MIDOSE-1310 file (N, C-alpha, C; in nm, 2 decimals, decimal comma, always signed):
residues 186
mvlk	+14,39/+6,18/+13,32/+14,49/+6,29/+13,33/+14,55/+6,33/+13,20; +14,59/+6,23/+13,12/+14,65/+6,26/+12,99/+14,55/+6,32/+12,90; +14,42/+6,28/+12,91/+14,31/+6,33/+12,83/+14,29/+6,48/+12,86; +14,29/+6,52/+12,99/+14,27/+6,65/+13,03/+14,39/+6,74/+12,98
alvf	+14,51/+6,69/+12,98/+14,62/+6,77/+12,93/+14,61/+6,79/+12,78; +14,57/+6,69/+12,71/+14,55/+6,70/+12,57/+14,44/+6,80/+12,53; +14,33/+6,79/+12,60/+14,22/+6,89/+12,58/+14,27/+7,03/+12,61; +14,34/+7,05/+12,72/+14,39/+7,18/+12,75/+14,49/+7,23/+12,65
tlvf	+14,58/+7,15/+12,60/+14,67/+7,18/+12,50/+14,60/+7,22/+12,37; +14,50/+7,15/+12,33/+14,43/+7,18/+12,20/+14,35/+7,31/+12,22; +14,29/+7,33/+12,33/+14,21/+7,45/+12,35/+14,31/+7,57/+12,35; +14,42/+7,56/+12,42/+14,52/+7,67/+12,43/+14,57/+7,70/+12,29
tfst	+14,61/+7,60/+12,22/+14,67/+7,62/+12,08/+14,57/+7,69/+11,99; +14,44/+7,64/+11,99/+14,35/+7,70/+11,89/+14,30/+7,84/+11,94; +14,30/+7,87/+12,06/+14,26/+8,00/+12,11/+14,37/+8,11/+12,10; +14,49/+8,07/+12,08/+14,60/+8,16/+12,07/+14,67/+8,16/+11,94
gcay	+14,61/+8,09/+11,84/+14,67/+8,08/+11,71/+14,69/+8,22/+11,64; +14,79/+8,23/+11,55/+14,82/+8,36/+11,49/+14,72/+8,39/+11,38; +14,64/+8,49/+11,40/+14,55/+8,55/+11,30/+14,44/+8,46/+11,25; +14,43/+8,34/+11,30/+14,32/+8,25/+11,26/+14,22/+8,24/+11,38
rfgm	+14,09/+8,26/+11,35/+13,99/+8,25/+11,45/+13,87/+8,17/+11,40; +13,81/+8,10/+11,50/+13,69/+8,03/+11,46/+13,57/+8,12/+11,44; +13,48/+8,09/+11,35/+13,36/+8,18/+11,33/+13,40/+8,30/+11,26; +13,30/+8,40/+11,27/+13,32/+8,53/+11,20/+13,41/+8,62/+11,29
sdrt	+13,51/+8,68/+11,22/+13,59/+8,77/+11,28/+13,53/+8,91/+11,28; +13,57/+9,00/+11,37/+13,52/+9,14/+11,37/+13,57/+9,21/+11,24; +13,47/+9,26/+11,17/+13,50/+9,33/+11,05/+13,49/+9,48/+11,07; +13,57/+9,56/+11,00/+13,56/+9,70/+11,01/+13,59/+9,76/+10,88
lpgg	+13,56/+9,89/+10,86/+13,60/+9,96/+10,74/+13,75/+9,99/+10,76; +13,82/+10,01/+10,65/+13,96/+10,06/+10,66/+13,97/+10,18/+10,75; +14,06/+10,19/+10,84/+14,07/+10,30/+10,93/+13,98/+10,29/+11,05; +13,90/+10,19/+11,06/+13,81/+10,17/+11,18/+13,69/+10,26/+11,18
yaqv	+13,66/+10,33/+11,08/+13,54/+10,42/+11,08/+13,41/+10,34/+11,10; +13,31/+10,41/+11,16/+13,19/+10,34/+11,19/+13,07/+10,40/+11,11; +13,10/+10,50/+11,02/+12,99/+10,56/+10,95/+13,04/+10,59/+10,80; +12,95/+10,57/+10,71/+12,98/+10,58/+10,57/+12,86/+10,63/+10,49
aipv	+12,88/+10,72/+10,39/+12,77/+10,76/+10,30/+12,79/+10,69/+10,17; +12,67/+10,64/+10,12/+12,67/+10,57/+9,99/+12,58/+10,64/+9,90; +12,63/+10,73/+9,81/+12,54/+10,80/+9,71/+12,50/+10,70/+9,60; +12,40/+10,74/+9,52/+12,36/+10,65/+9,41/+12,47/+10,63/+9,32
fknt	+12,49/+10,51/+9,28/+12,60/+10,47/+9,18/+12,59/+10,55/+9,06; +12,71/+10,58/+9,00/+12,71/+10,64/+8,86/+12,70/+10,52/+8,76; +12,64/+10,55/+8,65/+12,62/+10,45/+8,55/+12,68/+10,51/+8,42; +12,79/+10,45/+8,37/+12,85/+10,50/+8,25/+12,82/+10,41/+8,13
tqet	+12,72/+10,33/+8,15/+12,67/+10,24/+8,04/+12,55/+10,29/+7,98; +12,50/+10,22/+7,87/+12,38/+10,26/+7,81/+12,26/+10,19/+7,87; +12,28/+10,11/+7,97/+12,17/+10,03/+8,04/+12,10/+10,13/+8,14; +11,98/+10,16/+8,12/+11,92/+10,26/+8,21/+11,86/+10,18/+8,33
giea	+11,86/+10,25/+8,45/+11,79/+10,20/+8,56/+11,86/+10,10/+8,65; +11,99/+10,08/+8,63/+12,06/+9,97/+8,70/+12,13/+10,03/+8,82; +12,13/+10,16/+8,84/+12,20/+10,23/+8,95/+12,14/+10,19/+9,08; +12,00/+10,19/+9,09/+11,93/+10,16/+9,21/+11,96/+10,02/+9,27
pftn	+11,95/+9,91/+9,19/+11,98/+9,78/+9,24/+12,12/+9,77/+9,30; +12,22/+9,83/+9,24/+12,36/+9,82/+9,29/+12,37/+9,90/+9,42; +12,32/+10,03/+9,42/+12,32/+10,11/+9,54/+12,25/+10,04/+9,66; +12,13/+10,00/+9,63/+12,05/+9,94/+9,74/+12,11/+9,81/+9,79
alir	+12,17/+9,73/+9,70/+12,23/+9,60/+9,75/+12,35/+9,63/+9,84; +12,43/+9,73/+9,82/+12,54/+9,77/+9,90/+12,49/+9,82/+10,04; +12,39/+9,91/+10,03/+12,33/+9,96/+10,16/+12,27/+9,85/+10,24; +12,20/+9,76/+10,18/+12,14/+9,65/+10,25/+12,25/+9,56/+10,32
rfar	+12,36/+9,54/+10,25/+12,47/+9,46/+10,30/+12,53/+9,52/+10,42; +12,55/+9,65/+10,42/+12,60/+9,72/+10,54/+12,50/+9,72/+10,65; +12,37/+9,73/+10,62/+12,27/+9,72/+10,73/+12,27/+9,59/+10,79; +12,28/+9,48/+10,71/+12,28/+9,34/+10,77/+12,40/+9,32/+10,85
sqva	+12,52/+9,36/+10,81/+12,64/+9,33/+10,87/+12,67/+9,42/+11,00; +12,61/+9,54/+11,00/+12,63/+9,63/+11,10/+12,78/+9,67/+11,12; +12,86/+9,66/+11,02/+13,00/+9,70/+11,02/+13,01/+9,85/+11,04; +12,92/+9,92/+10,96/+12,92/+10,07/+10,97/+12,78/+10,11/+10,94
rvsd	+12,74/+10,23/+11,00/+12,61/+10,28/+10,98/+12,62/+10,37/+10,85; +12,52/+10,35/+10,76/+12,51/+10,43/+10,64/+12,43/+10,55/+10,68; +12,49/+10,67/+10,65/+12,42/+10,79/+10,68/+12,44/+10,89/+10,56; +12,39/+11,01/+10,58/+12,40/+11,11/+10,48/+12,54/+11,16/+10,45
kesa	+12,56/+11,23/+10,34/+12,69/+11,28/+10,30/+12,75/+11,38/+10,40; +12,66/+11,46/+10,46/+12,71/+11,57/+10,54/+12,77/+11,52/+10,67; +12,71/+11,41/+10,73/+12,76/+11,37/+10,86/+12,86/+11,25/+10,86; +12,87/+11,18/+10,75/+12,96/+11,07/+10,74/+13,10/+11,11/+10,71
plll	+13,21/+11,05/+10,77/+13,34/+11,08/+10,74/+13,40/+11,02/+10,61; +13,33/+10,91/+10,57/+13,37/+10,84/+10,45/+13,26/+10,85/+10,34; +13,30/+10,85/+10,22/+13,21/+10,84/+10,10/+13,25/+10,72/+10,02; +13,15/+10,63/+10,00/+13,17/+10,51/+9,92/+13,10/+10,53/+9,78
egti	+13,18/+10,56/+9,68/+13,13/+10,59/+9,55/+13,14/+10,47/+9,46; +13,03/+10,44/+9,39/+13,03/+10,32/+9,30/+13,00/+10,37/+9,16; +13,06/+10,30/+9,06/+13,04/+10,33/+8,92/+13,02/+10,20/+8,85; +12,92/+10,19/+8,77/+12,89/+10,07/+8,69/+12,95/+10,11/+8,55
tkvq	+13,06/+10,03/+8,51/+13,13/+10,07/+8,39/+13,10/+9,99/+8,27; +13,04/+9,87/+8,29/+13,01/+9,79/+8,17/+12,89/+9,69/+8,20; +12,80/+9,69/+8,10/+12,70/+9,59/+8,10/+12,70/+9,54/+7,96; +12,72/+9,41/+7,95/+12,73/+9,34/+7,82/+12,64/+9,22/+7,81
teeg	+12,56/+9,21/+7,71/+12,47/+9,10/+7,69/+12,51/+9,03/+7,56; +12,53/+8,90/+7,58/+12,57/+8,82/+7,46/+12,47/+8,70/+7,45; +12,44/+8,67/+7,33/+12,35/+8,55/+7,30/+12,43/+8,42/+7,33; +12,36/+8,33/+7,39/+12,42/+8,20/+7,42/+12,39/+8,10/+7,30
pkvt	+12,37/+7,98/+7,34/+12,34/+7,87/+7,24/+12,22/+7,90/+7,15; +12,21/+7,86/+7,03/+12,10/+7,88/+6,94/+12,05/+7,75/+6,89; +11,92/+7,75/+6,85/+11,86/+7,63/+6,80/+11,82/+7,66/+6,65; +11,85/+7,57/+6,56/+11,81/+7,59/+6,42/+11,73/+7,47/+6,37
nitg	+11,68/+7,48/+6,25/+11,60/+7,37/+6,19/+11,49/+7,33/+6,28; +11,40/+7,43/+6,31/+11,29/+7,40/+6,40/+11,17/+7,38/+6,31; +11,10/+7,27/+6,33/+10,98/+7,23/+6,26/+10,87/+7,34/+6,27; +10,82/+7,38/+6,16/+10,71/+7,48/+6,16/+10,76/+7,62/+6,14
lpeq	+10,89/+7,64/+6,15/+10,94/+7,78/+6,13/+11,01/+7,79/+6,00; +11,04/+7,90/+5,95/+11,11/+7,92/+5,82/+11,25/+7,85/+5,83; +11,30/+7,81/+5,71/+11,42/+7,74/+5,70/+11,54/+7,80/+5,77; +11,55/+7,93/+5,76/+11,67/+8,00/+5,82/+11,64/+8,05/+5,96
avit	+11,53/+8,01/+6,03/+11,50/+8,06/+6,16/+11,61/+8,01/+6,26; +11,64/+8,10/+6,35/+11,74/+8,07/+6,46/+11,68/+8,13/+6,59; +11,68/+8,05/+6,69/+11,62/+8,09/+6,82/+11,73/+8,08/+6,92; +11,75/+8,19/+6,99/+11,85/+8,19/+7,10/+11,79/+8,13/+7,22
teyv	+11,86/+8,04/+7,29/+11,80/+7,97/+7,41/+11,84/+8,04/+7,54; +11,95/+8,11/+7,54/+11,99/+8,18/+7,67/+12,08/+8,30/+7,64; +12,09/+8,39/+7,73/+12,17/+8,51/+7,72/+12,27/+8,51/+7,84; +12,38/+8,57/+7,82/+12,48/+8,59/+7,92/+12,50/+8,74/+7,95
irin	+12,48/+8,78/+8,07/+12,50/+8,92/+8,11/+12,63/+8,93/+8,19; +12,72/+9,03/+8,15/+12,84/+9,05/+8,22/+12,84/+9,20/+8,27; +12,87/+9,22/+8,39/+12,87/+9,35/+8,45/+13,00/+9,38/+8,52; +13,06/+9,50/+8,50/+13,18/+9,55/+8,57/+13,14/+9,67/+8,65
anli	+13,19/+9,68/+8,78/+13,17/+9,80/+8,86/+13,29/+9,83/+8,94; +13,31/+9,96/+8,97/+13,43/+10,00/+9,05/+13,37/+10,07/+9,18; +13,44/+10,05/+9,29/+13,41/+10,12/+9,41/+13,53/+10,19/+9,47; +13,51/+10,31/+9,52/+13,61/+10,39/+9,58/+13,56/+10,44/+9,72
lrrk	+13,64/+10,41/+9,82/+13,61/+10,46/+9,96/+13,70/+10,57/+9,98; +13,64/+10,69/+10,00/+13,72/+10,81/+10,01/+13,70/+10,88/+10,15; +13,80/+10,92/+10,21/+13,79/+11,00/+10,33/+13,75/+11,14/+10,29; +13,65/+11,20/+10,35/+13,60/+11,33/+10,31/+13,69/+11,44/+10,35
sdek	+13,76/+11,43/+10,47/+13,84/+11,54/+10,52/+13,95/+11,58/+10,43; +14,02/+11,49/+10,36/+14,13/+11,52/+10,28/+14,12/+11,46/+10,14; +14,00/+11,40/+10,11/+13,97/+11,34/+9,98/+14,07/+11,22/+9,95; +14,13/+11,16/+10,05/+14,22/+11,05/+10,03/+14,15/+10,92/+10,00
iiwq	+14,19/+10,85/+9,90/+14,13/+10,72/+9,88/+14,19/+10,62/+9,97; +14,10/+10,56/+10,06/+14,15/+10,46/+10,15/+14,13/+10,32/+10,11; +14,04/+10,30/+10,01/+14,02/+10,16/+9,96/+13,96/+10,18/+9,82; +13,99/+10,08/+9,73/+13,92/+10,08/+9,61/+13,92/+9,94/+9,55
gsfs	+13,82/+9,91/+9,47/+13,82/+9,77/+9,42/+13,73/+9,77/+9,29; +13,77/+9,67/+9,20/+13,69/+9,65/+9,08/+13,63/+9,51/+9,09; +13,51/+9,50/+9,04/+13,43/+9,38/+9,05/+13,36/+9,35/+8,92; +13,36/+9,22/+8,88/+13,29/+9,18/+8,76/+13,23/+9,04/+8,79
nqkv	+13,12/+9,02/+8,72/+13,05/+8,90/+8,74/+12,96/+8,88/+8,62; +12,91/+8,76/+8,60/+12,82/+8,73/+8,49/+12,72/+8,62/+8,53; +12,61/+8,63/+8,46/+12,50/+8,53/+8,49/+12,44/+8,49/+8,35; +12,38/+8,37/+8,35/+12,31/+8,33/+8,23/+12,16/+8,32/+8,26
ypap	+12,08/+8,38/+8,17/+11,94/+8,36/+8,20/+11,87/+8,31/+8,07; +11,76/+8,23/+8,09/+11,70/+8,17/+7,97/+11,63/+8,27/+7,89; +11,63/+8,25/+7,76/+11,56/+8,34/+7,67/+11,41/+8,30/+7,67; +11,32/+8,39/+7,63/+11,18/+8,36/+7,62/+11,16/+8,23/+7,54
rigt	+11,07/+8,15/+7,58/+11,05/+8,02/+7,52/+10,93/+8,04/+7,42; +10,95/+7,97/+7,31/+10,84/+7,97/+7,21/+10,77/+7,84/+7,22; +10,65/+7,84/+7,26/+10,57/+7,73/+7,30/+10,53/+7,63/+7,19; +10,48/+7,69/+7,08/+10,43/+7,60/+6,97/+10,50/+7,64/+6,84
pvin	+10,50/+7,55/+6,74/+10,56/+7,59/+6,61/+10,49/+7,70/+6,54; +10,36/+7,72/+6,57/+10,29/+7,83/+6,51/+10,34/+7,97/+6,55; +10,38/+7,98/+6,67/+10,42/+8,11/+6,73/+10,56/+8,13/+6,68; +10,59/+8,25/+6,62/+10,73/+8,27/+6,58/+10,78/+8,40/+6,63
sana	+10,73/+8,45/+6,74/+10,79/+8,56/+6,81/+10,80/+8,53/+6,96; +10,88/+8,61/+7,03/+10,90/+8,59/+7,17/+10,85/+8,71/+7,24; +10,83/+8,69/+7,37/+10,77/+8,80/+7,46/+10,88/+8,89/+7,50; +10,88/+9,01/+7,44/+10,99/+9,11/+7,47/+10,98/+9,16/+7,62
tynq	+10,85/+9,16/+7,67/+10,83/+9,21/+7,81/+10,90/+9,11/+7,91; +10,88/+8,98/+7,88/+10,95/+8,87/+7,96/+11,10/+8,89/+7,95; +11,15/+8,91/+7,83/+11,30/+8,92/+7,82/+11,35/+9,04/+7,90; +11,29/+9,16/+7,90/+11,34/+9,27/+7,97/+11,32/+9,25/+8,12
sarm	+11,21/+9,18/+8,16/+11,19/+9,15/+8,30/+11,29/+9,05/+8,36; +11,32/+8,95/+8,28/+11,42/+8,85/+8,32/+11,56/+8,91/+8,33; +11,59/+9,00/+8,23/+11,72/+9,06/+8,23/+11,74/+9,15/+8,35; +11,64/+9,23/+8,39/+11,65/+9,31/+8,51/+11,66/+9,23/+8,64
efia	+11,58/+9,12/+8,64/+11,59/+9,03/+8,76/+11,73/+8,98/+8,77; +11,79/+8,94/+8,66/+11,93/+8,88/+8,67/+12,03/+8,99/+8,70; +12,01/+9,11/+8,65/+12,10/+9,22/+8,69/+12,09/+9,25/+8,84; +11,97/+9,24/+8,89/+11,95/+9,26/+9,04/+12,03/+9,15/+9,12
rlae	+12,02/+9,03/+9,07/+12,09/+8,92/+9,13/+12,24/+8,94/+9,13; +12,29/+8,99/+9,01/+12,43/+9,02/+9,00/+12,47/+9,13/+9,09; +12,39/+9,23/+9,11/+12,41/+9,34/+9,20/+12,43/+9,29/+9,34; +12,34/+9,20/+9,38/+12,35/+9,15/+9,52/+12,48/+9,07/+9,54
emmt	+12,52/+8,98/+9,45/+12,64/+8,91/+9,46/+12,76/+8,99/+9,45; +12,77/+9,09/+9,36/+12,88/+9,17/+9,35/+12,90/+9,26/+9,47; +12,79/+9,32/+9,52/+12,81/+9,41/+9,64/+12,83/+9,33/+9,77; +12,79/+9,21/+9,77/+12,83/+9,13/+9,89/+12,98/+9,10/+9,88
eahd	+13,03/+9,07/+9,77/+13,18/+9,05/+9,75/+13,25/+9,18/+9,78; +13,20/+9,29/+9,73/+13,26/+9,42/+9,76/+13,27/+9,45/+9,91; +13,16/+9,43/+9,98/+13,15/+9,46/+10,12/+13,25/+9,37/+10,19; +13,25/+9,24/+10,16/+13,34/+9,15/+10,23/+13,49/+9,18/+10,20
rmte	+13,52/+9,22/+10,08/+13,66/+9,25/+10,05/+13,70/+9,38/+10,12; +13,61/+9,48/+10,13/+13,64/+9,61/+10,19/+13,65/+9,60/+10,34; +13,58/+9,51/+10,40/+13,58/+9,50/+10,55/+13,66/+9,39/+10,60; +13,74/+9,32/+10,52/+13,82/+9,20/+10,56/+13,93/+9,25/+10,65
nf	+13,95/+9,18/+10,76/+14,06/+9,21/+10,85/+14,16/+9,09/+10,84; +14,29/+9,12/+10,84/+14,39/+9,02/+10,83/+14,46/+9,01/+10,96
């Protein structure tokens, strides 16, 4: 009897708690809209071709979550505009005094990519901004490896390919965070 009362009390307490829920809560866009248009991101950086990974990552996130349907600009009441404002690459640790290479040779072992992006969710009817956010993230990727002391150059194709792969990973992470912050209900 006491056990039943305890179980009932616990179930009642947890099911009627203030603002806390077990599992995933229902997410919506601000204002409760069910449709949004996401045009290709603007890119104000010198890095070419990074608009598509960011735009596609955000569209995929909305498709997975089913919070809102992504549609064309004409039929959607909201416009979600993204701008990539900064892409910065810095060299990481370096190795010196390598046997078989010239005395002053320096080899970078990894690079750090930092990216900043801004998102604005705008209601089309009156151009009012109903949500906005800034996002930044960074990732480290390994530099091309030099396999033998005789080889003294690195593969530039690998470097560009690895760089773009890590930019795409950053895009996925940043747009997941953007989606989650934008659709968070309190």
